[in-house]
N, C-alpha and C positions, 0 to 999 in steps of 0.2 A: 530490427526496424528502428529508425531514428525517433528520438523523443520529440513530441510536438510543443513541449512546454517553452514558453517565451518568458524570459525574465527582463523586465525593463530596467535600465540603469540611467538615471537622471544624473548627468555630469554637471555637478554644481559646486565644485570646490575652488572656482576662480575667485579672485579677489575683486573683480569688476572695476578695475582702475578706470576705464573709459566711461563707465556708468556712474562713478562716484560712490559706489557701494557694491557689495556682492550682488550679482544678478539674481541669485537664489532668493535674496530678500526683497528685490525690487517688486513693486506691486502694480496691479492694474484692477480696477474695479473692486477694491477691497481685499484682494487676494494676492499672495506672493506668487512670483513666476513658478516656484516649485510646487505650490498648491494648485495653480491652474493646470500644470502638466499632470499631477496626480489625479485631478478630477477628470481629465480628459482620458487618461489610461483606465480609470475605473468605469467611465462611460463606455469605453471600448471593451469592457469585460476582461481587462488584464488585471490580475490580482497580485502577481509577484512583482514588486516594485522596490528597487534599492535606490535610495538618494545618496549619491556619492558626494557629500558636502563637507566631510571632515578630514579630508587628506590635505596634507601640506606638500603638494606635488608641483613639479615645475610646468606641467602641460596636461592637456586633456588625455593624451595617450597614457601618460604615467597614471593618471586618475583612474582610467578605465582598466588598466593592468591591476592596479591595486583592489578595485571594486570586484573584478572577476576573481581574483585570488581569494578575497574575503568570502564571496559567494561559494567558491568551491569548498573552502574550509568549513563554513557553517551550514551549507545546505546540500553539499555533495554534488555530483556531477549529473544531476538528472535534467539539466536544461538542454533544449534543442536549439535554442538561439538566444541572442541578446539583442534587445531593441535599445540602441544607443541613442539617447535623447539628450542633447546639449540644452541646458536651462535657458539658453538665449533664444529659443524658439518656442515661446510659450503659447502660440496661437494656432497650433496644429489641431485639426478636428479629430473627433473619435472615428469618423468614418474613414479617414486616411489611415489611422492605426489599424482598424479592422481590415482594410484593403492590403496593407503591408503584411499583416499576420497571415491572411488568406494565401497570399502569394508565397510566403515562406513555407507554409504547410505544403504547398505544391512543389517547392524547390528548396529543400532543407539544407542543401550544400552550397547555396549561392548567397551572395550579398544582395540585399533587397533594398532598393533606393526609391524614394518617391521622386517623381518627375513632374514639374510644373513648367509648362510653356518651354520645353526643351532644356530646362535646367534641373539638375539633381539637387535634392535638398536634404532636410533632416526631419525626423530621425531616420536611421538605417537600422536593419536587421542584419546581424552577422551570425553565421553558424557558431554554435558553442564550441565546436571542435577546432576553431581557428586558433592557430599558434600565435598569441599576441606577443610572445617573447622574442620573435625574430627581430634582428637589427633593423630598425626603421631608418637609419642613416640620417636621423634628425629630420625626417620628412613626415612623420606622424602616421596616423592610421591608414591613410591611403597606401603607403608604401608596405606596411605590414600585410595589408590585404593583398596587394600585388605579389609579394613574396610567397603568399599562401596559395597562389594560383587558383583563386576562387572565381567562379563565373559571377557576373554581375547582371542583375535583372532590374530593369526600370519599370515602376508601376505608375502610369499616368494618373495624375490627380488634378482636381480642380481647386485645390487647397493652397492659396498663396502663403499660408502660414509656413509652409515647408521651406520657403526661401527668404522668410522674413526674419533675419537675424537682428535681434534687438540688443545692439552694443552700447547705445548711449540714450540719455533721456530724450534727445531729439529723434532718435529712431522710434521710440515709443510714442512720442507726440505725432509723428508722421503716420504711424500705424493707426493711431486712434482717430486721426482726421480722415483717413482714406477708408476705414472700415467701420 
């Protein structure tokens, strides 16, 4: 029987060039984006959290590969899936995380996506058995998942945070004004 354990990986090793500082350190309401996400994950009762912020990697897929490799070395292979949480989506709600986890528990060999108004967003859950080392041909995680021939399941949510990518200070100001 597959393992139900989800390990959250907060992808936070980018330099934040468009933001003017690393987004992991960017803040809102007195907390860094990383801390906002960790708080959300704790409220969703997810306890295994890895912050991938110390890698000098060229892109998010390379960071993910390094983080999963480190998890495998330090914790062993008992994960059932990885919740991949880019740091530039700091306003996702705990309810969304719980809904994604529930759907993963029902479909442990599928990629689980939040869906807001017909748009897929972040974070996503991928099965831990996903072969992340297949050649992505420079196209990123989407290509890796395609080559793994995984089913994709969309979970409708009312959480606009799943599509609210905060790349610039202007994005943050716009989010603050609208929400």
